[in-house]
Steps between C-alpha positions, in 0.01 A plus 500: 500500500342701218138497396344313215207719384372224271435282808241622750370334816205618709575429866364589840446311825610163359864605465708808568628656177852538641519127561341430163767703323761251623330228296392674179611812318173683440299811561294441814166674534230503773199262490337510159177687434270535199683697233854421620556212259436684171700793639819298556455315171475831317817605681689200359453212744546162331492269805263572787462326832181548701522404865292746702205710389227722637136398481320689775672837502506524119373303204694177451706423192256345254510182298446714189813704574705184544363339184574815301859494622541132420368560147776759456758234579572622853603230747286526812567293811288464811544360850421524870203738512318697230753353258396145585130581459547660160742230384233235556245705307739583215722191472313379190597830334866457588548656843756305700408397855760409761495357851298307754215750524454513124502121482237471775270746324558333162408161650182642655623429852485874572203696367433818698692822430518575871748214541770747389336823616658714771537857620815697430678797652487767225832645614713196413250245361571257784227259609299586811281187495564131432385351168314172535734325255789563738307338782424199278869465420613550860253238626651245262852588617404483867335161451807371315720612791274330754387824662135450408290185461376441147147483638514873585544623142133520400397667826777761487419588140130528585582742782726708275255505210223627728702814571471774235832557326518854638511358854741209447768624737671288766273663757191453285574133445553438870172675577320282244638190667448617859191286556605216273629157604794580267613812683831339599564377146434848358746650748758238401446579132531876540811469717651274234426763233657775711816295550518404132385816319675426172447125476132522589434786255383314191434821309861605548627160391287509185613855420860377514411212268357750250820705507708184454289391203526843337874510562551161338286609206715812458815284499355277229392800295846658538 
């Protein structure tokens, strides 16, 4: 498969770029930082997907950068992580949001940025902690499959939310629940996530939805 320099997607821990390339012909770049967006636009990008982005290590992509790109007629899509956050903020200007996480933020059900925050391995951009949105999604799946009682949802989320995003590992979550009446339910949840790494990864699923939407758009444009 060749590359399409006019289509650029910023990816990181949400989805491996090799897998992404099977779904959309594009130039795949690491998580977006301040300054990256105008740089790729100046280099000829016409369609841009934002999935992952930095916000602690470097300055985050700004609303002003996105608005400037949209005013130039650039199509900008967002999903899963930083892309979902910015899509909610910039949808009135024409940014296109995709996926469950975007919809939850747009509806006001999700509010805090740390819902999607995680730590990454700088060598391959893989996730080293668990984003809270993935736990929310996995809890719903586990309840639907009868593995968890519906009554445990609020308690499990409260336990997870109390742990700083930098410490939301499997071990960190078990430690947080060690003295809780919901220790067994947390163990069940985490084991379910380990056994279903792709299905319980809502960020990954939303990243794939973004690629699908961009691919369909390219087909229509072609």
